[in-house]
C-alpha positions, 0 to 999 in steps of 0.5 A, a space after each residue: 830800778 838798776 839792772 843789778 838790783 837783787 830780786 826779793 827771792 834772791 835776797 830772802 835766800 841770802 838771809 837764810 843762808 846767813 843763818 848759822 845752822 843749829 846742828 845740836 838743836 836739842 842741847 841747851 847750855 844751862 850753866 858754866 863754871 870756869 876756874 882760871 889761873 893766869 901766869 903773867 910770866 909765861 902768858 898762859 892759863 890753866 883752866 878747869 871748866 864745868 858745863 851743865 847741859 840740858 839734853 834730849 833723851 836721844 842726844 849722845 854727843 856734845 861738841 865744844 869749840 876750843 882753839 887748838 893751842 891748848 893742851 887738854 889734861 882731862 875730860 870727865 863727867 859727874 853723871 855719865 860715862 863718856 868718851 872724848 876725842 880732840 878735833 882740829 877746832 875743839 873737843 867731841 864728847 860722846 855718852 849713852 843717851 837717856 838722861 835729861 842732863 849731862 855735866 862735862 868737866 874739861 881741864 886744859 892749859 896753854 897760851 891763849 892768843 894775844 890780842 893784836 888790836 883789841 877789841 877789834 882783833 881780840 885775845 888776851 891782853 897782858 900789860 903792866 900799868 903805870 906802876 909796873 903792876 900786871 894788868 890782864 884783860 880779855 876780849 873775844 867778840 871777833 874770834 869767839 869764846 873758844 879763844 880761851 874756853 870750851 864754847 858751845 857749838 851753837 853760837 846763840 847757846 847762852 848759859 842761864 848762869 855763869 860763875 868765873 873764879 880766878 886765882 892770881 897774885 894777892 896784890 891785884 884784884 879780879 873783876 868779872 861779869 855780874 856780882 861778887 860771890 866770894 873773895 879771899 887771899 893769903 900772902 901769895 894768892 887771891 881767889 875771887 868768884 863772880 856770878 852772872 844770874 842772867 843769860 849771857 852771850 858767850 863772847 861777853 864772858 871776860 876776865 879783868 885782873 889789875 891793881 883796881 880800887 872799888 868805888 860804890 854808888 847807886 841809882 835811886 829811881 823815882 819809883 823807889 827802887 835802887 840799882 847798885 853801881 860799882 866802878 873799878 878803876 886802876 888805883 891811881 885813877 880813882 879821882 879821875 873815875 869819880 869825876 868821869 863816871 858822874 855821867 853814869 846816873 843820868 845816862 842810865 836814867 835816859 836809857 831806862 826812860 827810852 828802853 825800860 829798866 836796866 836788863 840785869 838788875 840782880 847783878 848790878 851795873 859796873 864799869 871796869 878800866 881796861 887797857 883797850 878802848 872798850 867792850 860791852 861785857 855784860 855787867 862789867 862794861 870795859 872802859 879804856 877811854 882815858 877818863 876824857 870826853 869824846 872818843 880818845 879826846 876827839 869830839 866823836 859827836 861832831 856837833 860839840 856834845 860834851 860826853 864820854 862816847 865809850 861810856 855811852 856807847 858800850 853801856 847802850 849795849 846792855 840793852 842791844 847786844 847783851 839783852 837783845 842779842 844777834 842770833 849769829 855773827 851775821 846778825 852783829 849788825 843789829 847789835 851795833 846799829 841799835 846800840 848806835 841809834 840808842 846814842 840818839 835817845 841819850 842825846 835827846 834825853 839830855 840835850 833835846 830833840 833838835 840836838 838829837 836830830 843833828 847827832 844822828 845826821 852827823 853819822 852820815 859823815 862816817 857811813 861809807 856805803 861801799 859794802 852791803 852790811 849783810 856781806 860785810 865780813 870786815 865789820 866796817 863802820 856801816 853796821 854802826 852808822 848806816 845801820 843807825 841811820 836806817 833805824 832812824 829812817 824806820 822810825 818815820 813809818 810810825 805815826 808819831 814819835 811817842 808811838 815810835 818810842 812805844 814800839 822800841 820799848 816793845 821790841 826790847 821787851 819782846 826780845 828780853 834776854 833772847 837772841 834774834 836773827 835778821 829775818 825775825 827782826 824784819 818780821 817783827 817790825 813789819 808787824 808793828 809799823 804801818 806800811 812797812 814791808 821787808 824790802 825796806 830792810 833789803 834795800 839798806 842791808 843788801 845794797 852798798 849804796 843808799 836809796 837815791 831820790 830823783 825829783 824835779 820841781 816844775 812850774 805848772 800854771 800858778 803852782 809847782 809840780 813835784 815829781 819824784 821816785 827812788 831810781 834804784 829801788 827794789 820791788 816793794 821798797 817804800 821810803 818814808 819822806 817828809 817834804 818841806 816848803 811853804 805848805 805844811 810839811 807832810 809825809 809823801 812816801 817814795 818808791 820805784 814809781 814816778 809820783 807827783 804832788 803840787 806845792 805853792 813853793 818853788 823851793 819845796 824839797 825832801 827833808 834829809 834829816 828824817 830819812 837816809 837817802 841821796 837826793 838827786 834834783 833834776 
């Protein structure tokens, strides 16, 4: 073990320091309604927001997070006498305690932050399409929902239902999250409302306004149930969309086989074209990959697989990120790691296990191993690639691939439409996988470098003795390993202590395709 290794006690402290403190533990955002009027000329919005809260009888205040560039025009309540004040980062509303619910309406207007590099640096995207028509989109994972609407103070306070209405030029169309509730227009303006009937993490609520056309489809399952599918490309990309989105049905079938039915059945599944690469907006997957395979036309699989990376990755977020949601920004890694790992399930379903194994191992070229995932404030590629490789290694604790697949389905089921923190995730998997202990996660999440397997193969009479250990292991760390040679491959785990076994093959070696580590042969 390196002298710089972090102790288990200190690591646990790091985990709990990373948890966002819930300062309003009794309040619960039950529903939100937004009525948004965008002005394409001034790049501004006028919004009426209504927030329904369930509160403790002792609660007497609520804080709403909202960026300071907006002017508040009114704050009111339908069932309470309130007072309010503007804060540097939002609005504080106070009221008399005693009732179990409170409804707050906040009216405001102003110019929301424009996105610099969406979706990586989010904001409002004001564009024009190839025909010169206005095109509006929103992405706010990096900066939070408060970038454009009064968000709850608690990060994982997900509204159980959401309605977003947009009032905009009549020759365009607004596509929001969930299912269409109403749509009407006159010669000048159009008013459209979309509703989400499931919990939704707040950065997923979005707006897309453009010259869209609508393509209807459906996924008919073996059990006779039908999932509604809807696609919204720009009108001149309709034919491209019909061709490219033929990948949706087999993709959804594969994900449902691996992780259970699509999590938001009532609202249906839809894809909407956006002027940025993509985003996992629940029930309105943002797609901007140009209707070509790979990622921006490049083979992102690195092994020649012909699929649309953005479509496959962002849709996997419906299970990991939208249904199973990180409890705080510190837990974003689990959304991206499990989503990236889900790509492997898709590849296995359509192309076979060997291709899937090659696919997940191709992620090693992306992992940088320079910054610990849990201290990674820049959201680097490691929370994707290294995180997925950690989960692939984690699967080796399971007695079989079938057992592992059942474990994954149980994980998705147990945290269906719930938020989960890193510590809770560790506890859950340690309970469900034999031999797994928390230091396994600490090693991959808290250290920049990956486990280094030091081993030697030496002659010993008529056989070969293999000595091995992890030379940078935290106390209690165990790496599941399969060894290859003339003998039948078998699992022999490694930790920080020297271990040994005998083989008839001088070329015996660890299988690097099943676990993520750096081999160091002496």
